[in-house]
C-alpha positions in Angstrom: 0.0 0.0 0.0 2.7 2.5 0.9 4.8 2.1 -2.2 1.9 2.6 -4.6 0.5 5.5 -2.5 3.9 7.1 -2.8 3.8 6.9 -6.6 0.5 8.7 -6.7 1.6 11.3 -4.2 4.7 11.9 -6.3 2.6 12.7 -9.3 0.5 15.0 -7.2 3.7 16.7 -5.9 4.9 17.2 -9.4 1.7 18.9 -10.5 1.5 21.0 -7.3 5.1 22.3 -7.7 5.2 22.4 -11.5 8.1 20.0 -11.6 7.4 16.9 -13.7 10.7 15.3 -12.6 9.3 14.8 -9.1 7.0 12.0 -10.4 10.0 9.9 -11.0 12.5 11.4 -8.6 10.6 10.6 -5.4 10.0 6.9 -6.2 13.7 6.7 -7.3 14.8 8.1 -4.0 12.6 5.6 -2.2 14.1 2.7 -4.2 17.6 4.0 -3.5 16.9 3.9 0.2 15.5 0.3 -0.2 18.7 -0.7 -2.0 21.0 0.8 0.6 19.0 -0.6 3.5 19.2 -4.1 2.0 22.9 -3.9 1.7 23.4 -2.7 5.3 20.9 -5.3 6.6 22.4 -8.2 4.7 26.0 -7.5 5.7 25.8 -8.7 9.2 24.0 -11.2 11.5 21.6 -9.6 13.9 21.4 -10.9 17.4 17.6 -10.6 17.8 15.0 -13.0 16.5 13.5 -12.6 13.1 10.1 -11.8 14.7 11.6 -9.0 16.7 13.5 -7.7 13.7 10.2 -7.7 11.7 8.4 -5.6 14.4 11.3 -3.2 14.8 11.6 -2.8 11.0 7.8 -2.2 10.7 7.9 0.5 13.5 10.9 2.2 11.9 9.1 2.0 8.5 6.1 3.8 10.0 8.3 6.4 11.7 10.1 7.1 8.4 6.8 8.3 6.8 5.8 10.7 9.5 7.9 13.7 8.2 5.7 13.7 5.1 2.8 14.9 7.3 4.6 18.3 7.5 4.1 18.7 3.7 7.8 19.3 2.9 9.0 20.9 -0.3 10.5 19.0 -3.2 14.0 18.7 -1.9 13.1 17.8 1.6 10.5 15.3 0.4 13.1 13.6 -1.8 15.5 13.3 1.1 12.7 12.2 3.5 11.5 9.2 1.5 15.0 7.6 1.6 14.5 6.6 5.2 11.3 4.5 4.9 12.7 3.0 1.8 15.7 1.7 3.8 13.4 -0.2 6.2 11.2 -1.6 3.4 13.7 -4.2 2.6 14.1 -5.2 6.2 10.3 -5.7 6.5 10.0 -7.7 3.4 13.0 -9.9 4.1 11.9 -10.7 7.7 8.4 -11.3 6.5 9.6 -14.1 4.1 11.9 -15.6 6.7 9.2 -15.6 9.4 6.7 -17.1 7.0 9.1 -19.9 6.2 9.8 -20.5 9.9 6.1 -20.7 10.9 5.0 -22.8 8.0 4.4 -26.6 8.4 6.3 -29.0 6.2 4.9 -29.3 2.7 2.9 -26.0 2.8 5.7 -23.5 2.1 4.5 -22.7 -1.4 1.0 -22.1 -0.2 2.2 -19.7 2.6 4.4 -17.7 0.2 1.4 -17.4 -2.2 -0.7 -15.9 0.6 2.1 -13.5 1.5 2.4 -12.4 -2.0 -1.3 -12.1 -2.4 -1.5 -9.9 0.7 1.2 -7.6 -0.6 -0.5 -7.3 -4.0 -3.9 -6.6 -2.3 -2.3 -3.8 -0.2 -0.7 -2.3 -3.3 -4.0 -2.3 -5.1 -5.8 -0.7 -2.2 -3.1 1.9 -1.8 -3.3 2.9 -5.5 -7.1 3.2 -5.4 -7.1 5.3 -2.2 -4.3 7.5 -3.3 -6.0 8.1 -6.6 -9.3 9.1 -5.0 -7.6 11.4 -2.5 -4.9 12.9 -4.7 -6.5 16.4 -4.5 -6.1 16.5 -0.7 -2.5 17.3 0.0 -2.4 16.3 3.6 -4.4 13.1 3.3 -2.4 12.0 0.2 0.9 12.6 2.1 -0.5 10.7 5.1 -1.6 7.5 3.2 1.9 5.9 3.2 2.1 6.4 7.0 -1.4 5.0 7.3 -0.5 1.9 5.4 2.6 1.4 7.5 0.6 1.8 10.7 -1.9 -0.8 9.5 0.9 -3.2 8.8 2.4 -2.7 12.2 -1.0 -3.2 13.9 -1.6 -6.5 12.1 1.9 -7.7 13.1 1.3 -6.8 16.7 -2.1 -8.5 16.8 -0.7 -11.7 15.1 2.5 -11.8 17.1 3.0 -15.4 18.3 3.7 -16.2 21.9 7.2 -17.3 21.0 9.8 -16.3 18.4 10.0 -18.7 15.5 12.9 -21.2 15.5 15.7 -21.2 13.0 14.9 -22.1 9.5 13.9 -25.7 9.1 13.4 -26.4 12.8 9.9 -25.1 13.4 6.9 -27.4 12.8 9.1 -29.9 11.2 8.0 -33.4 12.1 10.8 -35.6 13.4 10.6 -39.0 11.8 11.0 -41.9 14.1 14.3 -43.8 13.8 13.7 -47.4 13.1 15.2 -49.8 15.7 17.7 -52.3 14.6 16.3 -55.8 14.3 17.0 -57.9 17.3 19.9 -60.3 16.9 19.0 -63.9 17.2 21.5 -65.6 19.5 23.5 -68.3 17.8 24.0 -71.7 19.3 27.6 -72.8 20.0 29.1 -75.0 17.3 30.6 -78.3 18.5 34.0 -79.3 17.4 34.1 -81.9 14.6 35.8 -84.5 17.0 32.7 -84.4 19.3 30.1 -84.8 16.7 28.4 -88.3 16.4 26.6 -89.7 13.4 22.8 -89.9 13.6 21.4 -93.2 12.6 17.9 -93.9 11.5 15.3 -95.2 13.9 14.8 -98.4 11.9 17.3 -100.9 10.6 
């Protein structure tokens, strides 16, 4: 929702300030922040759980959109959208890892499909709302923050009672290890010198 709302808001900013370049410059700045945030996030191993990283990233993503409520000018707006872009990659990456960790064996594809569906539905809703409210400067600028706040609220409500385990260790059924067959004790073999021939019962 936030990304598509930003695209519509960028077009509104370009029309308001008479600078067509803003319609592409603002989304480009947002994407640049996402690229840089992904590089920084992927360069190190974070000590907290993936669930906590997801919540922190979502909260920072929301905070990054708040400066737009002051209706900044073109230059300030271009610089402001870099910060939420930096945390977008963190949110998406942690969402995929958390989905994988919480999904039972054999249902990973289905879980990813639902995740992608929810992202697509949010983008469609953001575009529709932003298009309807493009003439209202403050509301249009607040839509990305509203989308981020909605995402954070959903995550807080759906937060599990425990952090997901490492990848491949949660909800994975441990197959029972088959026991080795019992060994049949063997009778001792008599030496050849002690063996006696067996004769028939009738002669």
